[in-house]
C-alpha positions in Angstrom: 85.7 58.2 49.2 83.1 56.0 50.8 79.6 57.4 51.3 78.8 58.2 54.9 76.2 55.8 56.3 73.1 57.4 57.8 72.3 57.0 61.5 69.0 55.8 62.9 68.2 59.4 63.8 68.8 60.6 60.3 66.4 58.0 58.8 63.7 58.8 61.4 63.9 62.5 60.5 63.9 61.7 56.8 60.7 59.8 57.1 58.9 62.5 59.2 60.1 65.3 56.9 58.7 63.5 53.9 55.3 63.5 55.6 55.0 66.9 57.2 52.0 67.6 59.4 50.9 63.9 59.1 50.0 62.1 62.3 52.2 59.0 62.0 51.9 55.8 64.0 55.2 54.4 65.2 54.8 51.0 63.5 55.1 52.1 59.9 57.9 54.6 60.8 59.9 51.9 62.5 59.4 49.4 59.7 60.6 51.9 57.1 63.6 52.9 59.1 64.7 49.3 59.6 64.3 48.6 55.9 66.3 51.6 54.8 68.9 51.1 57.6 69.7 47.5 56.5 70.5 48.8 53.0 73.5 50.6 54.5 74.3 48.5 57.6 74.8 44.8 58.2 73.1 44.8 61.6 69.4 46.0 62.2 69.0 49.3 64.0 68.6 49.3 67.7 65.3 50.6 68.9 64.3 53.3 66.3 61.4 54.1 68.6 63.8 55.5 71.2 65.0 58.0 68.6 61.5 59.1 67.9 61.0 59.8 71.7 64.3 61.7 71.9 63.3 63.9 68.9 60.0 64.7 70.7 61.9 65.5 73.9 64.2 67.8 72.0 61.2 69.6 70.4 61.7 68.3 66.8 58.6 66.1 66.8 55.1 66.7 68.3 53.4 64.0 70.3 49.8 63.9 69.2 48.9 61.0 71.6 50.5 57.8 72.7 52.3 56.1 69.8 51.5 58.9 67.3 53.8 61.8 66.4 54.1 64.4 63.7 56.6 66.9 62.2 55.7 70.5 61.9 58.4 72.7 60.3 56.9 75.9 61.8 56.8 74.4 65.3 60.4 73.3 65.0 61.4 76.8 63.9 59.7 78.3 66.9 61.5 75.9 69.3 64.8 76.7 67.7 64.1 80.4 68.1 63.5 79.9 71.8 66.9 78.2 72.3 69.7 80.5 73.2 72.0 81.2 70.2 75.6 80.0 70.5 76.7 83.6 70.8 74.2 84.3 73.6 75.2 81.1 75.5 78.9 82.2 75.3 78.1 85.7 76.5 76.2 84.3 79.5 79.0 81.8 80.4 81.5 84.6 80.2 79.4 86.9 82.3 79.1 84.2 85.0 82.8 83.3 84.8 82.1 79.8 83.5 80.8 78.8 87.0 77.5 77.7 88.4 75.7 80.8 89.8 74.4 78.6 92.7 77.4 76.6 93.9 80.3 78.3 92.1 81.7 75.1 90.7 83.1 75.0 87.1 84.5 72.6 84.6 87.7 72.5 86.6 85.7 70.9 89.4 84.5 68.1 87.1 81.0 69.4 86.6 79.1 69.9 83.3 77.7 73.4 82.8 74.5 74.4 81.1 72.9 77.7 80.2 69.3 77.9 81.4 66.4 80.4 81.2 65.8 82.2 84.5 62.2 82.8 83.7 60.6 80.2 81.4 58.9 81.2 78.1 55.4 80.1 79.3 55.7 82.6 82.2 56.7 85.5 80.0 60.5 85.0 80.0 62.6 86.4 77.2 65.4 84.9 75.2 68.1 87.4 75.8 71.3 87.5 78.0 69.5 89.0 81.0 67.2 86.0 81.2 70.0 83.4 81.1 72.1 81.9 83.9 74.9 79.3 84.1 74.1 76.2 86.2 75.8 72.9 86.9 73.8 69.8 85.9 73.0 69.2 89.6 71.4 72.5 90.2 69.8 72.6 86.8 68.0 69.3 87.7 67.1 70.7 91.1 65.6 73.7 89.4 63.5 71.5 87.1 62.3 69.6 90.1 60.9 72.8 91.6 58.3 72.9 88.8 57.2 69.5 90.1 56.8 70.9 93.7 54.7 73.7 92.2 52.4 71.1 90.6 52.2 69.3 93.9 51.2 72.3 95.8 48.5 73.3 93.3 47.2 69.7 93.5 47.0 69.8 97.3 45.2 73.2 97.0 42.5 71.5 94.9 42.3 68.6 97.4 42.0 71.1 100.3 39.2 73.1 98.6 37.3 69.9 97.9 37.8 68.8 101.5 36.4 72.1 102.8 33.2 71.6 100.6 32.8 68.1 102.0 33.7 69.2 105.5 36.3 66.4 105.6 38.2 67.6 108.7 40.8 64.9 108.6 41.8 65.8 105.0 41.7 69.5 105.8 44.1 69.0 108.7 46.4 66.9 106.5 46.5 69.5 103.7 47.3 72.3 106.3 50.3 70.2 107.4 51.5 69.9 103.8 51.2 73.7 103.4 53.1 74.3 106.6 55.8 72.1 105.3 56.1 74.2 102.1 56.2 77.3 104.3 58.8 75.9 106.7 61.2 75.0 103.8 60.4 78.2 101.9 59.4 76.3 98.8 57.0 77.8 96.2 56.0 80.7 98.4 54.7 82.6 95.3 51.8 80.1 95.2 49.4 81.4 97.9 48.1 78.8 100.3 44.3 78.8 100.6 44.2 78.9 104.4 46.0 80.6 107.2 49.0 79.1 109.0 48.4 76.7 111.8 50.3 75.8 115.0 52.9 73.1 114.7 51.9 71.3 117.9 48.9 69.1 117.4 48.2 70.8 114.1 45.4 72.7 115.6 
């Protein structure tokens, strides 16, 4: 039986696991992966650097700074612990009837379902069934975008406070309009605006 050829991902992981906790530049890693890959394959590997980025996004590698990553077994174990187990995911899917809790669509409607945390870990969320929900990919993406609107609102709060110190009336007025827009659409109401509501007409 022919020996199974390793993938680019497997070679990348092999290199990092051989150098645990070392801060590795992408150049030497890519060179090594290419060399080892060509021992088993006729064609050179396609973009090993992309696999390094993917492993970082998945929580397997830690990005130290641009172009430098490291592998920490303890960190990987912690990430894996935070992921729902297969049994928990199944229980959540069954509880939600294998349908998105937002729109009610399921696999039969041609949508992909994911199990997501209701309250994220960094905000005190747990990793049990009660903190999970079934979402379609569309609403899972929308949920992630909400975190971006939170960051945006916090950024405008900083701008507003600075404008108040500088008595920049034009910027103060602009920020108030932004806060009114958040209020009108009922987005991120849990983040308290630093000023009272203003009238819509003329923004007075």
